mmCIF file of the N, C-alpha and C atoms, coordinates in Angstrom:
data_MODEL
# 
_entry.id   MODEL 
# 
loop_
_atom_site.group_PDB 
_atom_site.id 
_atom_site.type_symbol 
_atom_site.label_atom_id 
_atom_site.label_alt_id 
_atom_site.label_comp_id 
_atom_site.label_asym_id 
_atom_site.label_entity_id 
_atom_site.label_seq_id 
_atom_site.pdbx_PDB_ins_code 
_atom_site.Cartn_x 
_atom_site.Cartn_y 
_atom_site.Cartn_z 
_atom_site.occupancy 
_atom_site.B_iso_or_equiv 
_atom_site.pdbx_formal_charge 
_atom_site.auth_seq_id 
_atom_site.auth_comp_id 
_atom_site.auth_asym_id 
_atom_site.auth_atom_id 
_atom_site.pdbx_PDB_model_num 
ATOM 1   N N  . MET A 1 1  ? -146.193 102.248 -80.429 1.00 0.00 ? 1  MET A N  1 
ATOM 2   C CA . MET A 1 1  ? -146.491 100.872 -80.287 1.00 0.00 ? 1  MET A CA 1 
ATOM 3   C C  . MET A 1 1  ? -148.100 100.603 -80.664 1.00 0.00 ? 1  MET A C  1 
ATOM 4   N N  . GLU A 1 2  ? -148.227 99.749  -81.395 1.00 0.00 ? 2  GLU A N  1 
ATOM 5   C CA . GLU A 1 2  ? -149.595 99.364  -82.064 1.00 0.00 ? 2  GLU A CA 1 
ATOM 6   C C  . GLU A 1 2  ? -150.363 98.611  -81.001 1.00 0.00 ? 2  GLU A C  1 
ATOM 7   N N  . ASP A 1 3  ? -151.499 99.351  -80.940 1.00 0.00 ? 3  ASP A N  1 
ATOM 8   C CA . ASP A 1 3  ? -152.535 98.677  -80.068 1.00 0.00 ? 3  ASP A CA 1 
ATOM 9   C C  . ASP A 1 3  ? -153.371 97.542  -80.728 1.00 0.00 ? 3  ASP A C  1 
ATOM 10  N N  . LEU A 1 4  ? -152.935 96.288  -80.198 1.00 0.00 ? 4  LEU A N  1 
ATOM 11  C CA . LEU A 1 4  ? -153.714 95.155  -80.909 1.00 0.00 ? 4  LEU A CA 1 
ATOM 12  C C  . LEU A 1 4  ? -154.882 94.624  -80.158 1.00 0.00 ? 4  LEU A C  1 
ATOM 13  N N  . PHE A 1 5  ? -155.289 95.197  -79.094 1.00 0.00 ? 5  PHE A N  1 
ATOM 14  C CA . PHE A 1 5  ? -156.241 94.625  -78.211 1.00 0.00 ? 5  PHE A CA 1 
ATOM 15  C C  . PHE A 1 5  ? -157.790 94.350  -79.212 1.00 0.00 ? 5  PHE A C  1 
ATOM 16  N N  . SER A 1 6  ? -158.068 95.491  -79.888 1.00 0.00 ? 6  SER A N  1 
ATOM 17  C CA . SER A 1 6  ? -159.214 95.099  -80.648 1.00 0.00 ? 6  SER A CA 1 
ATOM 18  C C  . SER A 1 6  ? -159.288 94.243  -81.663 1.00 0.00 ? 6  SER A C  1 
ATOM 19  N N  . PRO A 1 7  ? -158.336 93.913  -82.516 1.00 0.00 ? 7  PRO A N  1 
ATOM 20  C CA . PRO A 1 7  ? -158.249 92.976  -83.495 1.00 0.00 ? 7  PRO A CA 1 
ATOM 21  C C  . PRO A 1 7  ? -157.998 91.542  -82.808 1.00 0.00 ? 7  PRO A C  1 
ATOM 22  N N  . ILE A 1 8  ? -157.363 91.534  -81.571 1.00 0.00 ? 8  ILE A N  1 
ATOM 23  C CA . ILE A 1 8  ? -157.144 90.215  -80.844 1.00 0.00 ? 8  ILE A CA 1 
ATOM 24  C C  . ILE A 1 8  ? -158.485 89.914  -80.420 1.00 0.00 ? 8  ILE A C  1 
ATOM 25  N N  . LYS A 1 9  ? -159.239 90.796  -79.675 1.00 0.00 ? 9  LYS A N  1 
ATOM 26  C CA . LYS A 1 9  ? -160.605 90.592  -79.210 1.00 0.00 ? 9  LYS A CA 1 
ATOM 27  C C  . LYS A 1 9  ? -161.573 90.183  -80.271 1.00 0.00 ? 9  LYS A C  1 
ATOM 28  N N  . ASP A 1 10 ? -161.442 90.785  -81.589 1.00 0.00 ? 10 ASP A N  1 
ATOM 29  C CA . ASP A 1 10 ? -162.332 90.271  -82.591 1.00 0.00 ? 10 ASP A CA 1 
ATOM 30  C C  . ASP A 1 10 ? -162.059 88.799  -82.961 1.00 0.00 ? 10 ASP A C  1 
ATOM 31  N N  . GLU A 1 11 ? -160.772 88.373  -83.039 1.00 0.00 ? 11 GLU A N  1 
ATOM 32  C CA . GLU A 1 11 ? -160.456 87.085  -83.487 1.00 0.00 ? 11 GLU A CA 1 
ATOM 33  C C  . GLU A 1 11 ? -160.859 86.034  -82.383 1.00 0.00 ? 11 GLU A C  1 
ATOM 34  N N  . LEU A 1 12 ? -160.643 86.377  -81.148 1.00 0.00 ? 12 LEU A N  1 
ATOM 35  C CA . LEU A 1 12 ? -161.116 85.642  -80.100 1.00 0.00 ? 12 LEU A CA 1 
ATOM 36  C C  . LEU A 1 12 ? -162.585 85.229  -80.212 1.00 0.00 ? 12 LEU A C  1 
ATOM 37  N N  . TYR A 1 13 ? -163.258 86.286  -80.323 1.00 0.00 ? 13 TYR A N  1 
ATOM 38  C CA . TYR A 1 13 ? -164.780 86.219  -80.460 1.00 0.00 ? 13 TYR A CA 1 
ATOM 39  C C  . TYR A 1 13 ? -165.111 85.247  -81.568 1.00 0.00 ? 13 TYR A C  1 
ATOM 40  N N  . VAL A 1 14 ? -164.553 85.515  -82.627 1.00 0.00 ? 14 VAL A N  1 
ATOM 41  C CA . VAL A 1 14 ? -164.774 84.620  -83.808 1.00 0.00 ? 14 VAL A CA 1 
ATOM 42  C C  . VAL A 1 14 ? -164.311 83.240  -83.527 1.00 0.00 ? 14 VAL A C  1 
ATOM 43  N N  . ALA A 1 15 ? -163.146 82.946  -82.917 1.00 0.00 ? 15 ALA A N  1 
ATOM 44  C CA . ALA A 1 15 ? -162.836 81.645  -82.541 1.00 0.00 ? 15 ALA A CA 1 
ATOM 45  C C  . ALA A 1 15 ? -163.850 80.752  -81.487 1.00 0.00 ? 15 ALA A C  1 
ATOM 46  N N  . LEU A 1 16 ? -164.091 81.651  -80.376 1.00 0.00 ? 16 LEU A N  1 
ATOM 47  C CA . LEU A 1 16 ? -165.044 81.208  -79.428 1.00 0.00 ? 16 LEU A CA 1 
ATOM 48  C C  . LEU A 1 16 ? -166.402 80.950  -80.080 1.00 0.00 ? 16 LEU A C  1 
ATOM 49  N N  . THR A 1 17 ? -166.932 81.619  -81.065 1.00 0.00 ? 17 THR A N  1 
ATOM 50  C CA . THR A 1 17 ? -168.262 81.258  -81.800 1.00 0.00 ? 17 THR A CA 1 
ATOM 51  C C  . THR A 1 17 ? -168.067 80.003  -82.345 1.00 0.00 ? 17 THR A C  1 
ATOM 52  N N  . LYS A 1 18 ? -167.064 79.819  -83.162 1.00 0.00 ? 18 LYS A N  1 
ATOM 53  C CA . LYS A 1 18 ? -166.970 78.711  -83.856 1.00 0.00 ? 18 LYS A CA 1 
ATOM 54  C C  . LYS A 1 18 ? -166.702 77.519  -83.110 1.00 0.00 ? 18 LYS A C  1 
ATOM 55  N N  . LEU A 1 19 ? -166.209 77.593  -81.836 1.00 0.00 ? 19 LEU A N  1 
ATOM 56  C CA . LEU A 1 19 ? -166.088 76.568  -80.864 1.00 0.00 ? 19 LEU A CA 1 
ATOM 57  C C  . LEU A 1 19 ? -167.267 76.199  -80.254 1.00 0.00 ? 19 LEU A C  1 
ATOM 58  N N  . GLY A 1 20 ? -168.447 77.037  -80.425 1.00 0.00 ? 20 GLY A N  1 
ATOM 59  C CA . GLY A 1 20 ? -169.722 76.734  -79.708 1.00 0.00 ? 20 GLY A CA 1 
ATOM 60  C C  . GLY A 1 20 ? -169.703 77.361  -78.242 1.00 0.00 ? 20 GLY A C  1 
ATOM 61  N N  . ALA A 1 21 ? -168.909 78.488  -78.184 1.00 0.00 ? 21 ALA A N  1 
ATOM 62  C CA . ALA A 1 21 ? -169.019 78.985  -76.618 1.00 0.00 ? 21 ALA A CA 1 
ATOM 63  C C  . ALA A 1 21 ? -170.106 79.415  -76.039 1.00 0.00 ? 21 ALA A C  1 
ATOM 64  N N  . ASP A 1 22 ? -170.260 79.366  -74.836 1.00 0.00 ? 22 ASP A N  1 
ATOM 65  C CA . ASP A 1 22 ? -171.601 79.786  -74.017 1.00 0.00 ? 22 ASP A CA 1 
ATOM 66  C C  . ASP A 1 22 ? -171.850 81.425  -74.505 1.00 0.00 ? 22 ASP A C  1 
ATOM 67  N N  . LYS A 1 23 ? -173.098 81.751  -74.372 1.00 0.00 ? 23 LYS A N  1 
ATOM 68  C CA . LYS A 1 23 ? -173.455 82.936  -74.945 1.00 0.00 ? 23 LYS A CA 1 
ATOM 69  C C  . LYS A 1 23 ? -173.046 83.914  -74.018 1.00 0.00 ? 23 LYS A C  1 
ATOM 70  N N  . LYS A 1 24 ? -173.041 83.643  -72.640 1.00 0.00 ? 24 LYS A N  1 
ATOM 71  C CA . LYS A 1 24 ? -172.575 84.532  -71.667 1.00 0.00 ? 24 LYS A CA 1 
ATOM 72  C C  . LYS A 1 24 ? -170.906 84.951  -71.750 1.00 0.00 ? 24 LYS A C  1 
ATOM 73  N N  . LEU A 1 25 ? -170.301 83.740  -72.238 1.00 0.00 ? 25 LEU A N  1 
ATOM 74  C CA . LEU A 1 25 ? -168.797 84.140  -72.550 1.00 0.00 ? 25 LEU A CA 1 
ATOM 75  C C  . LEU A 1 25 ? -168.705 85.021  -73.668 1.00 0.00 ? 25 LEU A C  1 
ATOM 76  N N  . LEU A 1 26 ? -169.390 84.843  -74.682 1.00 0.00 ? 26 LEU A N  1 
ATOM 77  C CA . LEU A 1 26 ? -169.336 85.538  -75.942 1.00 0.00 ? 26 LEU A CA 1 
ATOM 78  C C  . LEU A 1 26 ? -169.734 87.104  -75.409 1.00 0.00 ? 26 LEU A C  1 
ATOM 79  N N  . ILE A 1 27 ? -170.757 87.303  -74.713 1.00 0.00 ? 27 ILE A N  1 
ATOM 80  C CA . ILE A 1 27 ? -171.162 88.503  -74.089 1.00 0.00 ? 27 ILE A CA 1 
ATOM 81  C C  . ILE A 1 27 ? -170.046 89.381  -73.441 1.00 0.00 ? 27 ILE A C  1 
ATOM 82  N N  . ALA A 1 28 ? -169.435 88.551  -72.574 1.00 0.00 ? 28 ALA A N  1 
ATOM 83  C CA . ALA A 1 28 ? -168.083 89.140  -71.763 1.00 0.00 ? 28 ALA A CA 1 
ATOM 84  C C  . ALA A 1 28 ? -167.231 89.528  -72.691 1.00 0.00 ? 28 ALA A C  1 
ATOM 85  N N  . VAL A 1 29 ? -166.716 88.664  -73.562 1.00 0.00 ? 29 VAL A N  1 
ATOM 86  C CA . VAL A 1 29 ? -165.557 88.913  -74.657 1.00 0.00 ? 29 VAL A CA 1 
ATOM 87  C C  . VAL A 1 29 ? -166.075 90.051  -75.473 1.00 0.00 ? 29 VAL A C  1 
ATOM 88  N N  . GLY A 1 30 ? -167.255 90.024  -76.038 1.00 0.00 ? 30 GLY A N  1 
ATOM 89  C CA . GLY A 1 30 ? -167.641 91.014  -77.026 1.00 0.00 ? 30 GLY A CA 1 
ATOM 90  C C  . GLY A 1 30 ? -167.665 92.391  -76.308 1.00 0.00 ? 30 GLY A C  1 
ATOM 91  N N  . ASN A 1 31 ? -168.211 92.467  -75.093 1.00 0.00 ? 31 ASN A N  1 
ATOM 92  C CA . ASN A 1 31 ? -168.338 93.818  -74.681 1.00 0.00 ? 31 ASN A CA 1 
ATOM 93  C C  . ASN A 1 31 ? -166.971 94.259  -73.924 1.00 0.00 ? 31 ASN A C  1 
ATOM 94  N N  . TRP A 1 32 ? -165.941 93.453  -73.770 1.00 0.00 ? 32 TRP A N  1 
ATOM 95  C CA . TRP A 1 32 ? -164.820 93.976  -72.999 1.00 0.00 ? 32 TRP A CA 1 
ATOM 96  C C  . TRP A 1 32 ? -164.177 95.112  -73.647 1.00 0.00 ? 32 TRP A C  1 
ATOM 97  N N  . ARG A 1 33 ? -164.162 96.124  -72.690 1.00 0.00 ? 33 ARG A N  1 
ATOM 98  C CA . ARG A 1 33 ? -163.660 97.452  -73.000 1.00 0.00 ? 33 ARG A CA 1 
ATOM 99  C C  . ARG A 1 33 ? -164.453 98.338  -73.874 1.00 0.00 ? 33 ARG A C  1 
ATOM 100 N N  . ASP A 1 34 ? -165.507 97.589  -74.115 1.00 0.00 ? 34 ASP A N  1 
ATOM 101 C CA . ASP A 1 34 ? -166.511 98.708  -74.971 1.00 0.00 ? 34 ASP A CA 1 
ATOM 102 C C  . ASP A 1 34 ? -167.571 99.124  -74.048 1.00 0.00 ? 34 ASP A C  1 
ATOM 103 N N  . SER A 1 35 ? -168.328 98.313  -73.437 1.00 0.00 ? 35 SER A N  1 
ATOM 104 C CA . SER A 1 35 ? -169.560 98.679  -72.459 1.00 0.00 ? 35 SER A CA 1 
ATOM 105 C C  . SER A 1 35 ? -169.257 98.236  -71.233 1.00 0.00 ? 35 SER A C  1 
ATOM 106 N N  . LEU A 1 36 ? -168.481 97.237  -71.111 1.00 0.00 ? 36 LEU A N  1 
ATOM 107 C CA . LEU A 1 36 ? -168.249 96.738  -69.796 1.00 0.00 ? 36 LEU A CA 1 
ATOM 108 C C  . LEU A 1 36 ? -166.902 96.842  -69.349 1.00 0.00 ? 36 LEU A C  1 
ATOM 109 N N  . PRO A 1 37 ? -166.735 97.235  -67.916 1.00 0.00 ? 37 PRO A N  1 
ATOM 110 C CA . PRO A 1 37 ? -165.207 97.609  -67.463 1.00 0.00 ? 37 PRO A CA 1 
ATOM 111 C C  . PRO A 1 37 ? -164.787 96.222  -67.266 1.00 0.00 ? 37 PRO A C  1 
ATOM 112 N N  . ASP A 1 38 ? -163.349 96.333  -67.226 1.00 0.00 ? 38 ASP A N  1 
ATOM 113 C CA . ASP A 1 38 ? -162.355 95.041  -67.105 1.00 0.00 ? 38 ASP A CA 1 
ATOM 114 C C  . ASP A 1 38 ? -162.916 94.350  -65.780 1.00 0.00 ? 38 ASP A C  1 
ATOM 115 N N  . ARG A 1 39 ? -163.238 95.029  -64.605 1.00 0.00 ? 39 ARG A N  1 
ATOM 116 C CA . ARG A 1 39 ? -163.594 94.387  -63.570 1.00 0.00 ? 39 ARG A CA 1 
ATOM 117 C C  . ARG A 1 39 ? -164.968 93.404  -63.606 1.00 0.00 ? 39 ARG A C  1 
ATOM 118 N N  . HIS A 1 40 ? -165.881 94.069  -64.201 1.00 0.00 ? 40 HIS A N  1 
ATOM 119 C CA . HIS A 1 40 ? -167.078 93.384  -64.609 1.00 0.00 ? 40 HIS A CA 1 
ATOM 120 C C  . HIS A 1 40 ? -166.978 92.254  -65.408 1.00 0.00 ? 40 HIS A C  1 
ATOM 121 N N  . VAL A 1 41 ? -166.138 92.166  -66.523 1.00 0.00 ? 41 VAL A N  1 
ATOM 122 C CA . VAL A 1 41 ? -165.841 91.093  -67.271 1.00 0.00 ? 41 VAL A CA 1 
ATOM 123 C C  . VAL A 1 41 ? -165.103 90.007  -66.533 1.00 0.00 ? 41 VAL A C  1 
ATOM 124 N N  . LEU A 1 42 ? -164.173 90.382  -65.805 1.00 0.00 ? 42 LEU A N  1 
ATOM 125 C CA . LEU A 1 42 ? -163.349 89.350  -64.947 1.00 0.00 ? 42 LEU A CA 1 
ATOM 126 C C  . LEU A 1 42 ? -164.235 88.756  -64.006 1.00 0.00 ? 42 LEU A C  1 
ATOM 127 N N  . ASP A 1 43 ? -165.284 89.474  -63.397 1.00 0.00 ? 43 ASP A N  1 
ATOM 128 C CA . ASP A 1 43 ? -166.188 88.813  -62.421 1.00 0.00 ? 43 ASP A CA 1 
ATOM 129 C C  . ASP A 1 43 ? -167.272 87.862  -63.442 1.00 0.00 ? 43 ASP A C  1 
ATOM 130 N N  . LEU A 1 44 ? -167.879 88.261  -64.490 1.00 0.00 ? 44 LEU A N  1 
ATOM 131 C CA . LEU A 1 44 ? -168.433 87.149  -65.510 1.00 0.00 ? 44 LEU A CA 1 
ATOM 132 C C  . LEU A 1 44 ? -167.588 85.930  -65.624 1.00 0.00 ? 44 LEU A C  1 
ATOM 133 N N  . LEU A 1 45 ? -166.320 86.235  -65.950 1.00 0.00 ? 45 LEU A N  1 
ATOM 134 C CA . LEU A 1 45 ? -165.599 85.020  -66.395 1.00 0.00 ? 45 LEU A CA 1 
ATOM 135 C C  . LEU A 1 45 ? -165.252 84.116  -65.071 1.00 0.00 ? 45 LEU A C  1 
ATOM 136 N N  . LYS A 1 46 ? -165.084 84.618  -63.922 1.00 0.00 ? 46 LYS A N  1 
ATOM 137 C CA . LYS A 1 46 ? -165.110 83.813  -62.916 1.00 0.00 ? 46 LYS A CA 1 
ATOM 138 C C  . LYS A 1 46 ? -166.354 83.009  -62.466 1.00 0.00 ? 46 LYS A C  1 
ATOM 139 N N  . GLU A 1 47 ? -167.407 83.736  -62.636 1.00 0.00 ? 47 GLU A N  1 
ATOM 140 C CA . GLU A 1 47 ? -168.683 83.233  -62.593 1.00 0.00 ? 47 GLU A CA 1 
ATOM 141 C C  . GLU A 1 47 ? -169.005 81.952  -63.525 1.00 0.00 ? 47 GLU A C  1 
ATOM 142 N N  . LEU A 1 48 ? -168.649 82.250  -64.775 1.00 0.00 ? 48 LEU A N  1 
ATOM 143 C CA . LEU A 1 48 ? -168.804 81.052  -65.745 1.00 0.00 ? 48 LEU A CA 1 
ATOM 144 C C  . LEU A 1 48 ? -167.807 80.020  -65.324 1.00 0.00 ? 48 LEU A C  1 
ATOM 145 N N  . ASN A 1 49 ? -166.751 80.273  -64.922 1.00 0.00 ? 49 ASN A N  1 
ATOM 146 C CA . ASN A 1 49 ? -165.900 79.191  -64.609 1.00 0.00 ? 49 ASN A CA 1 
ATOM 147 C C  . ASN A 1 49 ? -166.144 78.454  -63.506 1.00 0.00 ? 49 ASN A C  1 
ATOM 148 N N  . THR A 1 50 ? -166.834 78.959  -62.568 1.00 0.00 ? 50 THR A N  1 
ATOM 149 C CA . THR A 1 50 ? -167.379 78.354  -61.292 1.00 0.00 ? 50 THR A CA 1 
ATOM 150 C C  . THR A 1 50 ? -168.619 77.464  -61.819 1.00 0.00 ? 50 THR A C  1 
ATOM 151 N N  . GLU A 1 51 ? -169.457 78.020  -62.612 1.00 0.00 ? 51 GLU A N  1 
ATOM 152 C CA . GLU A 1 51 ? -170.471 77.251  -63.017 1.00 0.00 ? 51 GLU A CA 1 
ATOM 153 C C  . GLU A 1 51 ? -170.201 75.985  -63.893 1.00 0.00 ? 51 GLU A C  1 
ATOM 154 N N  . LYS A 1 52 ? -169.247 76.057  -64.877 1.00 0.00 ? 52 LYS A N  1 
ATOM 155 C CA . LYS A 1 52 ? -168.670 75.114  -65.633 1.00 0.00 ? 52 LYS A CA 1 
ATOM 156 C C  . LYS A 1 52 ? -168.071 73.839  -64.731 1.00 0.00 ? 52 LYS A C  1 
ATOM 157 N N  . VAL A 1 53 ? -167.419 74.351  -63.608 1.00 0.00 ? 53 VAL A N  1 
ATOM 158 C CA . VAL A 1 53 ? -166.763 73.504  -62.902 1.00 0.00 ? 53 VAL A CA 1 
ATOM 159 C C  . VAL A 1 53 ? -167.677 72.666  -62.007 1.00 0.00 ? 53 VAL A C  1 
ATOM 160 N N  . SER A 1 54 ? -168.571 73.503  -61.501 1.00 0.00 ? 54 SER A N  1 
ATOM 161 C CA . SER A 1 54 ? -169.821 72.832  -60.738 1.00 0.00 ? 54 SER A CA 1 
ATOM 162 C C  . SER A 1 54 ? -170.787 71.853  -61.569 1.00 0.00 ? 54 SER A C  1 
ATOM 163 N N  . ALA A 1 55 ? -170.846 72.210  -62.783 1.00 0.00 ? 55 ALA A N  1 
ATOM 164 C CA . ALA A 1 55 ? -171.689 71.418  -63.671 1.00 0.00 ? 55 ALA A CA 1 
ATOM 165 C C  . ALA A 1 55 ? -170.871 70.030  -63.987 1.00 0.00 ? 55 ALA A C  1 
ATOM 166 N N  . ARG A 1 56 ? -169.637 69.978  -63.892 1.00 0.00 ? 56 ARG A N  1 
ATOM 167 C CA . ARG A 1 56 ? -168.745 68.803  -64.066 1.00 0.00 ? 56 ARG A CA 1 
ATOM 168 C C  . ARG A 1 56 ? -169.011 67.672  -62.974 1.00 0.00 ? 56 ARG A C  1 
ATOM 169 N N  . LYS A 1 57 ? -169.254 68.125  -61.673 1.00 0.00 ? 57 LYS A N  1 
ATOM 170 C CA . LYS A 1 57 ? -169.378 67.365  -60.717 1.00 0.00 ? 57 LYS A CA 1 
ATOM 171 C C  . LYS A 1 57 ? -170.665 66.251  -60.601 1.00 0.00 ? 57 LYS A C  1 
# 
């Protein structure tokens, strides 16, 4: 079975960059499974989602 994680992550990073994504999100995605463990990435994403929801109120 072909491992498509890296090419998918790369394309996701490019798409997020073009959409003007927050730098923290780009760091989380860019380092996912490279230098950050999955749990750390998940925690960062949850933190960003909480920040974005709070900012809308």
